[in-house]
Structures are given as C-alpha cells and as structure tokens.
C-alpha positions in Angstrom: 72.8 153.6 192.7 73.7 150.0 192.0 71.9 147.6 189.7 70.4 145.7 192.7 68.7 148.9 193.8 67.4 149.6 190.3 66.0 146.1 190.1 64.4 146.4 193.5 62.7 149.7 192.4 61.3 148.2 189.2 60.2 145.1 191.1 58.3 147.3 193.4 56.6 149.1 190.5 55.6 145.7 189.1 53.7 145.0 192.3 51.6 148.2 191.8 48.6 148.6 189.4 49.1 152.0 187.8 45.8 153.1 186.5 46.4 156.7 185.4 48.1 158.2 182.3 50.3 160.2 184.6 51.7 157.1 186.4 52.1 155.1 183.2 53.8 158.0 181.4 56.4 158.3 184.1 57.0 154.5 184.1 57.4 154.4 180.3 60.1 157.0 180.4 61.9 155.3 183.4 61.8 152.0 181.6 63.3 153.6 178.4 66.1 155.2 180.4 67.0 151.9 182.2 66.3 149.6 179.2 63.6 147.8 181.1 61.0 145.9 179.2 57.3 145.8 180.2 53.7 146.2 179.1 53.4 149.8 180.3 53.5 151.5 176.9 50.8 149.2 175.6 48.7 150.0 178.6 49.2 153.7 178.1 48.2 153.5 174.4 45.1 151.5 175.3 43.9 154.3 177.6 43.8 156.8 174.8 40.3 157.8 173.6 39.5 160.0 170.6 43.2 160.8 170.2 43.6 162.1 173.7 44.0 160.9 177.3 41.1 161.9 179.6 40.3 164.8 177.2 43.1 166.5 179.1 45.8 168.6 177.6 48.2 167.9 180.4 47.6 164.1 180.5 47.8 163.9 176.7 51.0 165.9 176.6 52.6 163.7 179.3 51.6 160.5 177.4 52.9 161.9 174.0 56.3 162.8 175.6 56.6 159.3 177.1 55.7 157.6 173.9 58.2 159.8 172.0 60.9 158.6 174.4 60.5 155.1 173.0 60.2 156.2 169.4 56.4 156.3 169.1 54.9 159.5 167.7 51.1 159.6 168.1 50.4 161.8 165.2 46.7 162.2 165.8 47.3 163.2 169.4 49.8 165.8 168.2 47.1 167.3 166.0 44.7 167.1 168.9 47.0 169.2 171.0 47.5 171.7 168.3 43.8 172.2 167.9 43.5 173.0 171.6 46.0 175.9 171.5 44.4 179.4 171.5 46.1 182.8 171.6 49.5 181.3 172.2 48.6 179.1 175.2 46.6 176.1 176.3 43.7 177.1 178.5 45.7 180.2 179.6 47.3 177.7 182.0 51.0 177.6 182.7 51.1 173.9 183.4 49.0 172.9 180.4 51.1 175.1 178.2 54.4 174.0 179.5 53.6 170.3 179.2 52.0 170.7 175.7 54.9 172.8 174.5 57.5 170.2 175.7 55.4 167.3 174.1 55.2 169.1 170.8 59.0 169.5 170.8 59.4 165.8 171.7 57.3 165.1 168.6 59.3 167.5 166.4 56.8 170.3 166.2 58.1 173.9 166.9 55.7 176.4 168.5 57.2 179.8 168.9 54.0 181.5 170.0 53.6 179.4 173.1 57.3 180.0 174.0 56.6 183.7 173.8 53.5 183.3 175.9 55.4 181.6 178.7 58.2 184.1 178.7 56.0 187.2 178.3 53.7 186.2 181.1 56.3 184.9 183.6 55.8 186.7 186.9 56.0 186.3 190.6 52.8 184.3 190.4 54.6 181.5 188.6 57.9 181.9 190.6 57.8 178.4 192.1 60.6 175.9 191.6 58.4 173.2 190.1 56.5 175.6 187.8 59.7 177.3 186.7 61.4 173.9 186.0 58.5 172.9 183.7 58.8 176.2 181.8 62.6 176.0 181.2 62.2 172.4 180.2 59.7 173.3 177.5 61.7 176.3 176.3 65.0 174.3 176.2 63.3 171.5 174.1 61.9 174.1 171.7 65.2 176.0 171.5 66.9 172.7 170.5 64.2 172.0 168.0 64.5 175.2 166.0 68.3 175.5 166.7 68.1 178.8 168.5 69.5 180.4 171.6 66.7 182.9 171.8 65.6 181.9 175.3 69.0 180.9 176.6 69.4 183.9 178.9 66.0 183.4 180.4 66.6 179.7 180.9 70.0 180.3 182.6 68.6 183.0 184.8 65.7 180.9 186.0 67.9 177.9 186.4 70.2 179.8 188.7 67.2 181.0 190.7 66.0 177.4 191.1 69.4 176.5 192.4 69.3 179.4 194.9 66.1 177.8 196.4 67.7 174.5 197.1 67.6 173.4 200.8 70.7 172.5 202.8 70.1 168.8 202.4 70.2 169.1 198.6 66.5 168.8 197.8 63.6 171.1 197.2 61.4 169.9 200.0 59.2 167.4 198.2 60.6 164.4 196.3 58.4 164.7 193.1 59.1 168.5 192.8 62.8 167.9 193.4 62.9 165.3 190.7 61.2 167.5 188.2 63.6 170.3 189.1 66.7 168.2 188.8 65.6 166.8 185.4 65.1 170.3 184.1 68.5 171.4 185.4 70.2 168.5 183.8 68.6 169.2 180.5 69.6 172.8 180.4 73.2 172.2 181.3 73.5 172.4 185.1 74.3 168.7 185.7 77.6 169.5 187.4 75.9 171.4 190.2 73.6 168.5 191.2 75.8 166.0 193.0 74.4 166.8 196.4 70.9 166.7 195.1 71.3 163.2 193.6 72.7 161.9 196.8 69.7 163.4 198.6 67.3 161.5 196.2 69.2 158.3 196.7 69.0 158.8 200.5 65.2 159.2 200.2 64.7 155.7 198.8 62.4 153.6 201.0 63.4 150.2 202.4 61.2 148.5 199.8 62.8 150.1 196.8 60.3 152.8 196.3 60.2 156.6 196.8 57.4 158.6 198.4 55.5 158.8 201.6 53.7 155.8 203.2 56.0 153.2 201.8 56.1 154.8 198.3 54.0 155.9 195.4 54.3 155.1 191.7 54.9 158.6 190.4 57.6 159.5 193.0 59.4 156.2 192.3 59.3 156.5 188.5 60.4 160.2 188.7 63.3 159.2 190.9 64.4 156.5 188.6 64.3 159.0 185.7 66.4 161.5 187.6 69.0 158.9 188.6 69.0 157.4 185.1 69.7 160.8 183.6 72.4 161.4 186.1 74.1 158.1 185.4 73.8 158.2 181.7 76.7 159.2 179.5 77.2 162.9 179.2 74.8 164.3 176.6 75.6 167.1 174.2 73.6 169.7 176.2 75.1 172.9 174.9 73.5 173.0 171.4 73.2 176.7 171.0 
C-alpha cells in the first residue's frame, strides 16, 4: 500500500462525521499507527460522561485502548471498568469481557480472573473467528503484561483454528471481521502466514479510498488502515514468553 493510497483513505475519513465512540476509537488507533494528526482523540475524550462512554463496558474499553495507543491513560475510566467486573467477567458477556480485559492490559492493569473466565468458559458457542480473535487478543495482552506463557498453548491452538477457517481468497468473508482476525493473528505471532490475507484486504479498497459496502464505512476503513499499518510496521518483538 503506497503513501498515496494511505493519504486517500485518510482524506476520505476526513469527509465523514464520525459520531460514535466505536468509530472514533478506531480512527484514533489508525492515526497513531500512520502518524497522522487530527482532532479525533479530543472528540473521543469529549464524548466521555461520568468516566465512561455511553455507560457501556464495550465502548469504554474501546475508547481506553485507543487513548492508550497515544499515551493517554484515562485513570478514572480504568477504575470505572474495574467496578463493573463481577465474578470474573463483565456482564457474563464474552465481548464485554474480552474488550475490557484488553483495555485493562493496555492501561497496565493485570486481571487474571477474567483471563480464567474466558478460557474456562470457551465452548462451541463462542467458536466464531471474530469472537475467538478478540479472546486471544485479550489473553495475549494480559500474558505480556504479567510476563507469563500460561495461556500460550490456548492462544496458539485457537490461532491455528482461525487460520483453518480462512477462505480461498485470503479473507474471512466480512472485511471488519477479517481485520479484527488479522490484527489478532499478527499480535500473537502469526504475521508470516498472512501475506495472502493482506493482499485480499488491499484488493477490497474502494475506488474512493475507503473500505466497506456502499462506498465505504468509517469502521471498516479505520480497521483496514490499522491492519495494513501493523503489517507494514517494523517487526515487533512478538515472542515475549
């Protein structure tokens, strides 16, 4: 992906009016990876009310992770997330728990009980590529945080399963799901197996510089920029166990 395509994608985003924490969070992370300046982080912070975003665990976690990407740790929001955890999970919901657990790791807070909850409750009900990608992302970030390999076998097994579900064209059917999956696989050390998938993402770029159906949507475009940014960045020290 050349710099002209990157510029076109960010120019397209500038023509949009993102009005959700989800969209702004993805854009903030994309800007951080590509060293693009903008007012998106300020807009995201402005949306916060009573230490949370929309009184939602998932939205608050996404926002906290995005702000952590640019070196901002919303301490009061971290505490808000911690107060919402009960019996090892958030709302007994796999998505809330995975996003919250990853966000806490991004903010330097270990949470072993939630890691155990995800692993102990993993079953066929959660065996979807996007869901599994979120789980292994959260576990990997927590493993790195407390310098442990305790969940490494589970992460590797689930990552291999995700790869086995890849379609012949290199994607996992939907662009947003594929991006979340690829980001997880790169984080946990499977970057070398994603060449065809990156080419598939690049091939899905719309003529106007966006990604997504009907001439593009903000979340799909930001997620694609994050994926390609991770792919093109210098090799990270991913094997920290």
